[in-house]
C-alpha positions in Angstrom: 101.5 31.7 41.0 101.9 34.4 38.7 101.5 35.2 35.2 104.8 35.3 34.7 105.1 31.7 36.2 102.5 30.1 34.1 103.9 31.6 31.0 107.3 29.8 31.8 105.7 26.6 32.0 103.3 26.8 29.3 106.2 27.8 27.0 109.4 26.2 28.5 108.4 22.4 27.0 108.3 24.0 22.8 112.0 25.0 22.7 111.5 25.1 19.0 109.5 28.1 19.3 111.1 31.5 20.2 108.2 32.0 22.4 110.5 34.0 24.8 110.9 36.1 22.2 108.0 37.7 23.7 108.0 40.3 25.7 106.4 39.4 29.3 104.4 42.7 29.7 102.5 41.0 26.9 100.9 38.4 29.3 101.0 40.6 32.1 97.1 41.9 33.2 98.7 46.0 33.7 99.5 45.7 30.6 96.9 47.7 28.8 97.0 46.8 25.5 96.5 43.0 26.2 93.6 43.1 28.5 92.3 46.6 28.5 90.1 47.6 31.6 91.2 44.0 33.4 93.2 44.1 36.8 95.5 41.2 37.6 93.2 39.6 39.7 90.4 39.8 37.3 92.8 37.8 34.8 94.0 35.3 37.6 90.1 34.5 37.6 89.7 34.1 34.0 92.6 31.6 33.9 91.0 30.0 36.8 88.1 29.2 35.2 89.3 28.0 32.2 91.4 25.5 34.0 91.1 22.0 33.4 88.1 20.1 35.6 90.2 18.0 38.9 90.0 14.2 38.8 88.0 13.5 42.0 85.4 15.5 41.0 85.2 13.8 37.4 85.0 10.6 39.6 82.0 12.4 41.5 80.0 12.4 38.4 80.5 9.4 36.9 79.5 7.7 40.0 76.3 9.5 40.2 75.5 8.8 36.5 75.9 5.1 37.0 73.7 5.1 39.6 71.1 6.8 38.1 71.5 4.6 34.7 71.3 1.7 37.3 68.3 2.4 38.4 66.9 3.3 35.2 67.9 -0.3 34.5 66.3 -2.1 37.2 62.8 -0.1 36.3 63.1 -1.4 32.5 63.3 -4.9 34.1 60.9 -4.8 36.4 58.3 -3.3 33.8 59.6 -6.2 31.5 58.7 -8.9 34.4 55.7 -7.3 34.9 54.9 -7.3 30.9 56.1 -11.0 30.9 54.0 -11.7 34.3 50.6 -10.5 32.5 50.9 -11.8 29.1 51.6 -15.2 30.7 48.3 -14.7 32.7 46.5 -13.0 29.4 46.7 -13.1 26.0 43.8 -11.5 24.0 44.6 -14.1 20.9 43.9 -16.9 24.1 39.5 -15.3 23.9 38.0 -16.8 21.3 34.2 -16.7 19.7 33.3 -19.1 17.0 29.7 -20.1 15.0 28.9 -23.0 14.2 25.4 -24.2 12.0 24.1 -24.3 8.7 26.3 -22.2 6.1 23.3 -22.9 3.1 19.1 -22.3 3.5 15.9 -21.7 2.4 13.9 -18.7 3.1 11.5 -19.1 6.2 13.4 -22.3 7.8 14.7 -22.4 11.2 18.3 -22.0 11.6 19.7 -23.0 14.8 23.2 -22.1 15.4 25.8 -22.7 18.6 28.0 -19.9 19.4 30.8 -20.9 21.4 32.8 -18.8 23.6 36.4 -19.8 25.4 39.0 -17.8 27.8 42.4 -19.8 28.0 44.0 -17.4 29.8 45.1 -17.6 33.8 43.3 -14.4 34.4 39.4 -14.0 34.6 37.3 -11.9 32.1 35.0 -9.1 33.9 31.7 -7.4 32.4 31.7 -10.1 29.3 28.5 -9.7 26.9 28.0 -11.3 24.4 26.3 -9.4 21.1 24.9 -11.4 18.2 24.4 -9.3 15.2 21.8 -10.3 11.9 20.1 -8.8 8.8 16.9 -7.3 9.6 15.7 -10.3 7.5 16.4 -12.6 10.3 13.7 -12.9 12.7 15.5 -14.5 16.2 13.0 -17.2 17.6 12.3 -15.7 21.4 14.6 -17.2 23.8 14.9 -16.2 27.6 18.7 -17.1 26.9 19.3 -13.7 24.8 16.9 -10.5 24.5 16.8 -8.2 21.7 18.6 -4.6 22.1 17.7 -3.8 18.0 16.0 -5.1 15.1 19.6 -6.3 14.5 21.3 -7.0 17.8 20.6 -10.1 20.0 22.5 -9.5 23.6 23.7 -12.0 25.8 25.1 -10.6 29.3 27.4 -13.3 30.8 29.1 -11.4 33.4 32.2 -12.4 34.9 34.4 -15.7 33.2 37.1 -17.4 34.9 40.4 -18.6 33.8 40.0 -21.5 31.5 36.5 -21.1 31.8 34.2 -21.7 27.8 30.3 -21.7 27.2 28.1 -22.2 24.5 24.8 -19.8 23.2 22.1 -21.8 20.7 21.0 -18.7 18.7 17.8 -19.9 16.7 15.8 -17.9 13.7 14.4 -17.5 10.5 15.8 -16.2 7.6 13.5 -14.4 5.1 15.4 -13.3 2.3 15.4 -13.7 -1.6 17.0 -16.6 -3.6 21.0 -16.0 -3.7 21.1 -13.4 -0.3 24.3 -13.7 1.2 23.8 -12.8 5.1 26.0 -12.8 7.9 25.3 -13.9 11.7 28.0 -12.4 13.8 28.9 -12.9 17.5 30.9 -10.2 19.1 32.0 -11.0 23.4 33.1 -7.6 24.8 35.0 -8.4 28.3 37.6 -6.3 30.3 40.7 -9.0 31.7 41.2 -8.6 35.2 44.5 -7.7 35.4 43.7 -4.6 32.3 42.2 -1.7 32.2 41.5 -2.0 29.0 38.3 -3.0 26.9 39.0 -5.9 24.3 36.8 -7.6 22.0 36.7 -11.0 20.2 34.9 -11.5 17.4 33.8 -14.8 15.2 31.0 -14.7 11.9 29.5 -17.4 9.9 28.3 -16.6 6.0 24.6 -17.7 5.2 23.4 -18.2 1.5 19.8 -18.1 0.8 19.9 -21.2 -1.6 15.7 -21.2 -2.3 12.7 -19.3 -0.9 9.1 -20.6 -0.6 7.5 -17.5 -1.6 7.6 -17.0 -5.3 7.0 -13.8 -6.9 6.2 -13.3 -11.2 5.5 -9.5 -12.6 4.8 -9.4 -16.5 4.6 -6.0 -18.1 5.1 -5.3 -21.9 8.4 -5.1 -23.0 7.8 -1.7 -25.3 5.4 0.6 -25.7 4.5 4.3 -26.6 4.8 6.9 -24.2 1.5 7.9 -22.3 -0.3 4.8 -23.4 -2.4 2.1 -21.2 -0.1 -0.8 -19.2 -0.9 -3.5 -16.6 1.5 -4.9 -14.5 0.5 -8.4 -13.5 2.2 -9.9 -10.2 1.5 -13.7 -9.2 2.9 -15.0 -5.9 2.3 -18.9 -4.3 3.4 -20.4 -1.2 5.4 -23.3 -2.5 6.9 -24.1 1.1 5.7 -26.4 3.6 5.0 -24.0 6.6 2.0 -21.1 6.3 2.8 -17.6 7.0 0.9 -14.8 8.7 0.7 -11.0 7.6 1.6 -11.3 4.4 2.4 -8.3 2.2 3.0 -7.6 -1.5 4.9 -4.3 -2.2 5.9 -2.8 -5.5 8.2 0.0 -6.4 6.5 1.8 -9.6 9.1 3.6 -12.4 9.1 7.2 -12.6 6.4 8.1 -15.1 3.6 5.7 -14.0 0.6 7.3 -13.1 -1.8 4.3 -11.2 -4.9 3.9 -12.0 -6.8 1.1 -10.3 -6.0 -2.4 -8.8 -7.6 -5.7 -8.4 -8.1 -6.6 -5.8 -8.1 -2.9 -4.1 -4.7 -1.2 -3.2 -4.4 -1.6 0.8 -2.1 1.0 1.5 -1.5 4.6 -0.8 -1.0 3.2 -3.9 1.8 0.7 -3.5 1.1 -2.1 -1.1 -1.2 -4.7 -0.9 -2.5 -6.7 2.2 -2.2 -10.5 2.0 -2.6 -11.5 5.3 -2.5 -15.7 6.3 -1.3 -17.7 3.4 -1.3 -21.2 4.1 1.1 -23.6 2.1 0.4 -24.0 -1.3 -1.8 -20.5 -1.7 -1.5 -18.4 -4.6 -3.2 -15.6 -6.2 -2.3 -12.6 -8.3 -2.8 -8.8 -8.6 -2.9 -6.8 -11.3 -2.5 -3.1 -11.1 -3.7 -0.7 -14.2 -2.2 2.7 -15.1 0.1 4.7 -17.7 3.2 4.9 -18.9 5.1 8.2 -19.7 8.7 8.8 -20.7 11.1 9.8 -23.0 12.1 7.4 -26.1 14.3 4.6 -25.1 13.8 5.1 -21.8 14.1 1.7 -19.8 11.3 1.7 -17.3 12.1 -0.2 -14.2 9.4 -2.1 -11.9 10.5 -4.0 -8.9 7.8 -6.2 -6.6 8.7 -7.7 -2.9 6.5 -9.8 -0.6 7.3 -10.1 3.0 6.2 -8.7 6.1 6.1 -5.8 8.8 9.3 -6.7 11.1 9.4 -3.7 14.1 8.0 -1.5 11.9 10.2 -2.4 9.0 9.3 -4.3 5.7 11.2 -7.4 5.5 11.4 -8.8 2.0 11.3 -12.6 1.6 11.5 -12.2 -2.0 11.5 -9.9 -4.7 11.3 -10.0 -9.0 11.8 -7.0 -11.2 11.2 -6.6 -14.9 11.3 -3.6 -17.8 9.6 -2.0 -20.3 11.0 0.3 -23.0 9.8 3.8 -24.2 9.5 3.3 -27.6 8.9 5.9 -30.7 5.4 6.0 -32.6 4.8 7.5 -36.0 1.1 8.5 -34.9 0.7 10.7 -31.7 -2.4 10.8 -29.9 -3.8 12.0 -26.9 -7.3 13.0 -25.2 -8.8 15.5 -23.1 -11.9 16.1 -21.4 -14.0 19.6 -20.6 -10.6 20.8 -21.5 -8.4 19.1 -18.9 -6.2 16.1 -18.9 -6.6 16.0 -15.3 -10.1 16.3 -14.6 -12.0 14.9 -11.4 -15.7 14.3 -11.9 -18.7 14.6 -10.2 -22.3 12.8 -9.7 -24.2 14.0 -12.8 -21.5 15.9 -14.9 -21.2 15.6 -18.6 -18.1 14.8 -19.8 -17.1 15.9 -22.8 -14.0 13.8 -24.8 -11.4 15.3 -26.9 -9.3 13.0 -28.8 -6.5 14.6 -30.8 -4.0 12.7 -33.3 -1.5 13.7 -35.6 0.7 11.7 -37.7 4.4 12.9 -36.7 6.3 10.9 -39.6 7.7 11.8 -42.8 5.4 9.5 -44.3 1.7 9.5 -45.4 -0.2 7.0 -43.5 -3.3 5.4 -44.8 -6.6 3.6 -43.4 -5.9 5.0 -39.9 -8.3 3.8 -36.8 -9.0 4.8 -33.7 -10.4 3.0 -31.2 -11.8 4.3 -27.6 -12.6 2.1 -24.7 -14.4 3.6 -22.2 -15.4 1.8 -18.9 -17.1 2.2 -15.8 -20.0 2.0 -13.9 -20.8 5.1 -13.1 -21.2 6.4 -16.6 -24.6 6.7 -17.8 -24.2 5.0 -21.6 -27.6 6.1 -22.5 -26.4 9.8 -22.8 -23.4 8.5 -24.8 -23.3 10.9 -28.5 -20.2 10.5 -30.8 -19.0 12.3 -33.6 -19.3 9.3 -35.7 -18.2 6.0 -35.1 -19.6 2.9 -34.1 -20.1 2.3 -30.3 -19.7 -1.8 -29.0 -22.1 -2.3 -26.1 -20.7 -5.2 -25.0 -16.7 -4.4 -25.3 -17.6 -0.5 -24.3 -15.7 0.4 -27.2 -16.2 3.4 -29.7 -14.4 3.0 -33.0 -13.6 5.6 -35.5 -12.5 4.2 -39.2 -12.2 6.7 -42.5 -15.7 5.3 -43.9 -16.7 7.1 -40.1 -14.4 10.0 -40.3 -12.6 11.0 -43.7 -9.5 13.0 -42.6 -8.7 9.0 -41.6 -8.3 8.1 -45.1 -4.6 9.5 -46.0 -3.1 11.1 -43.0 -0.1 13.3 -44.5 3.1 13.8 -42.2 2.4 16.4 -40.2 -1.6 15.9 -40.3 -3.6 16.4 -37.8 -7.4 16.4 -36.0 -10.0 16.0 -33.5 -12.8 13.4 -32.8 -15.4 14.6 -30.1 -18.1 12.6 -28.1 -19.7 12.8 -24.7 -21.5 10.8 -21.9 -22.9 11.6 -18.5 -21.9 11.0 -15.1 -24.6 9.0 -13.3 -26.6 11.0 -10.6 -26.7 7.8 -8.6 -23.6 5.9 -7.9 -23.9 2.6 -7.5 -23.4 1.2 -3.8 -23.8 -2.5 -2.0 -20.6 -2.2 0.2 -17.9 -0.3 2.2 -15.9 -1.4 -0.5 -17.6 0.0 -3.7 -15.8 3.7 -3.7 -13.0 5.0 -5.2 -14.5 4.9 -8.6 -12.5 5.9 -11.3 -13.8 6.3 -15.3 -10.8 5.0 -17.5 -10.4 6.1 -20.5 -8.1 4.3 -23.1 -7.4 5.1 -26.6 -5.3 3.8 -29.7 -4.8 5.0 -32.8 -3.4 2.4 -35.6 -2.3 2.1 -38.9 -1.1 -0.7 -41.3 1.3 1.4 -42.9 3.2 1.8 -39.4 6.8 -0.3 -39.8 7.4 -2.8 -37.6 10.9 -3.0 -36.4 12.4 -6.1 -36.4 12.5 -8.6 -33.8 9.7 -6.4 -32.6 5.9 -6.0 -31.8 4.7 -3.1 -33.5 4.4 0.3 -31.4 0.6 1.0 -31.6 0.1 4.9 -30.0 -2.1 4.8 -27.0 -3.3 7.3 -24.5 -5.0 6.5 -21.1 -6.6 9.2 -18.8 -8.0 7.9 -15.5 -11.0 10.1 -13.8 -11.5 10.3 -10.5 -15.2 10.5 -9.1 -15.4 12.5 -6.4 -17.0 11.5 -3.3 -20.8 13.3 -2.8 -21.9 15.0 0.2 -25.8 15.3 1.4 -27.0 17.6 3.6 -30.4 17.6 5.4 -32.2 19.8 7.0 -35.4 19.3 9.6 -37.5 21.2 11.9 -39.8 19.9 14.9 -41.9 21.2 17.4 -42.7 18.1 18.7 -39.6 15.9 18.6 -38.6 12.7 20.4 -35.4 13.4 21.7 -35.5 17.2 23.2 -39.4 18.5 24.2 -40.0 21.6 23.0 -42.6 24.4 25.0 -44.0 27.7 23.8 -47.6 28.8 22.0 -48.1 27.1 18.7 -48.8 29.1 16.5 -45.8 31.2 18.0 -47.0 34.5 19.4 -45.5 37.8 19.4 -43.7 38.7 22.9 -44.1 35.0 23.9 -40.8 32.2 24.1 -41.4 28.9 21.4 -38.7 26.5 21.4 -37.7 24.4 18.0 -35.5 21.2 17.2 -33.5 21.8 14.4 -31.7 18.3 13.0 -28.7 18.2 10.6 -28.4 15.1 8.7 -25.0 14.3 6.7 -24.2 11.6 4.3 -21.2 11.2 2.2 -21.2 8.4 -0.9 -18.5 7.0 -2.6 -15.1 7.7 -1.1 -14.1 8.0 2.6 -13.5 12.0 3.6 -12.2 13.5 6.5 -12.4 17.1 8.3 -16.1 16.9 7.5 -18.2 19.7 9.5 -21.3 22.0 8.6 -21.5 25.8 9.0 -24.5 27.8 9.8 -25.6 30.9 11.3 -28.9 31.5 13.8 -30.6 34.5 12.8 -30.7 37.7 14.8 -33.6 36.9 17.4 -33.1 33.2 17.6 -31.0 31.6 20.2 -29.2 28.4 21.1 -30.7 26.9 24.6 -28.1 24.5 25.1 -29.9 21.1 24.8 -28.5 19.1 21.9 -29.2 15.4 20.7 -26.9 13.5 21.6 -25.5 15.0 24.4 -21.8 16.1 24.1 -22.3 16.4 20.4 -19.5 18.4 18.8 -21.2 21.5 18.2 -19.6 25.0 19.0 -21.5 27.6 19.6 -20.7 31.2 19.2 -23.1 33.8 21.0 -21.9 36.9 19.8 -22.1 35.8 16.0 -24.6 33.0 16.5 -22.8 30.8 14.4 -22.9 27.3 14.7 -20.0 24.3 13.9 -20.8 20.9 13.5 -17.5 19.0 13.2 -18.1 15.4 12.2 -14.4 14.3 11.4 -13.8 11.1 9.0 -17.0 9.9 7.0 -16.5 6.5 5.8 -18.4 5.6 2.3 -21.9 4.7 2.1 -23.0 6.7 5.2 -26.7 7.7 4.5 -26.5 4.6 2.1 -25.2 1.2 3.2 -25.3 3.2 6.8 -27.3 5.3 9.0 -26.6 9.2 8.3 -24.8 11.2 10.5 -27.1 13.3 13.0 -27.4 16.2 15.4 -30.2 17.9 16.9 -30.1 21.1 19.3 -33.0 23.3 20.6 -33.2 26.9 19.5 -35.7 29.7 21.4 -37.7 32.4 19.1 -39.3 35.3 21.0 -41.5 37.3 17.7 -41.3 41.0 17.5 -44.8 43.2 16.9 -43.4 43.2 13.0 -43.2 39.7 12.9 -46.8 39.1 13.2 -48.4 37.6 10.4 -45.6 35.8 9.0 -42.9 32.8 9.2 -40.1 33.2 11.1 -36.7 32.5 10.1 -34.7 29.9 12.7 -32.0 28.8 10.4 -29.8 30.3 8.1 -28.5 28.5 5.2 -25.0 26.7 5.4 -22.6 24.6 3.9 -21.5 21.2 4.6 -17.7 20.3 3.8 -15.2 17.7 3.5 -11.6 16.5 2.2 -12.0 13.7 -0.5 -9.4 11.1 1.2 -9.0 9.9 -2.7 -9.2 13.0 -5.2 -7.6 14.9 -2.7 -10.4 17.6 -3.7 -12.4 20.1 -1.6 -16.2 19.3 -1.4 -19.1 21.2 -0.3 -22.3 20.9 -0.1 -24.7 23.7 0.2 -28.6 23.6 2.3 -31.1 26.7 2.5 -32.9 28.1 5.2 -35.3 26.6 7.4 -38.5 28.5 9.0 -41.3 28.1 10.9 -42.7 26.1 8.2 -42.0 22.8 9.6 -44.0 20.8 6.9 -41.9 17.2 8.0 -43.5 17.9 12.0 -47.3 16.4 10.9 -48.3 17.4 14.4 -48.4 21.3 13.3 -51.0 22.2 10.2 -50.3 24.9 8.2 -52.4 27.7 10.8 -49.5 26.9 13.0 -46.8 28.2 10.8 -47.0 32.1 11.0 -47.0 34.6 14.0 -50.0 35.6 15.7 -51.0 38.8 18.0 
């Protein structure tokens, strides 16, 4: 069909339009103005592409679309059917776990719980595992049914649970917690349904309130005090239950600013743990902890005490109590120094010179000021006490100064200050009876008071005070002996020693330790040139290190307990040396050991301790088999 025919068909239906006025050339592809560059064949192809889609082709498209839609519907219906079938055989809400048992208890009482699990599905459950969680303070009873996975989780491997299967676990233990504790026993059943690949968990729990505890605790402390003053914490405990307890410990958390001095009974670990051990029903005890407390004015200092035991390396609390002390201001200020220091470590035989410094820090004059110093320690030699005035009470170990002894105390003006001094010696001999006689502390407590100090309403009068705890270092002792006739190592050679001939001797080193445990103990010395260590020692295998190039000897002793050499034998080692005198040594005594040093670290004071010993020569006065004629070298 030509373009003219198409034109006539298109426009003959619209007689109202005077389309025929258009020239035919306007629709002719040959007219360059209409379609520049296009031929008639090109225009026919354009019209063909723009022509409507045939009806039959439309039907084919619709048919294919219907088939696809039907397939999608079938797939969706199949999935829904599968889901409904699986839902009918398994529902997560049809797997349940419950925990039944007492909801109240007293600490330490045996508790028994029933943990019930149900699978109300047609499908079975695979790889079922029941985990029972509990706080660290709950100690499960031993059972073959469950095993410990961690300190707070017990595990039961159930394996496969058939459809509509049920079971229960009896879970028992004791809760050791303070009164008022709310704890939870939780159970979690993890499993995988046989018709699913996913992992599911069913959970249950019960809350248990601890309404009482068989362990009672009480801690007493002053309500208020001046900074730096001495104080005692008194801890009382009792087993009010009907059962005995083992491995009991008491732990104290001290406030910041507390400086530990000593305790009765002595502390067992660090400065805050006491081993009580077995505590029978009805047993009670008390711990008195002494120290001083420092802080800013109006600071509230809290101390907490716990009673419990150790379970798998963790402290488990049975009960706990706490109290507070308020730091209050005092118009008087006082502090003391020892040998010019506020942190002094004493040694046996030391002379301690105390200086007490006081001041009126208020805006008011204070009259009739009184100063008291309490000085109490078994290691002090009170016969050497010298005071700057004052009176000493031998019964109370107290020195007191009043205005009659120290006129400046009669009227202390605002801002006025002064100093009082006294001295006392540390005994040379430290009293030891048992291994518990150790870690001696010289406690010095000074207080200052005046009747003119105002007393706040509903409060005790705050008296200024200061405490110093002077720790006593342990004392190391070392002794060197030499023998020709020795019971442990046989010696040979001429006595007296002769020029050009070898003579052997046995040297004994003896080490002692007095009042504290020490670590890293060792004795270091050197053999003079010309003296050689033969290798013979007693006991055999003694930890002696000898360097032949430098002639140095180190005896590594290690740890030494208190009282070694006093309440237990000295540590001792012996070794053999040989000499071969030269002609220029004739008529002289020969040095066989140079001077040396015994060193160790004090476990109580953390100070490095030393003791020195002198050199040793062939003048062996301790060997009774050799007289003076055998000491010097002969030709």
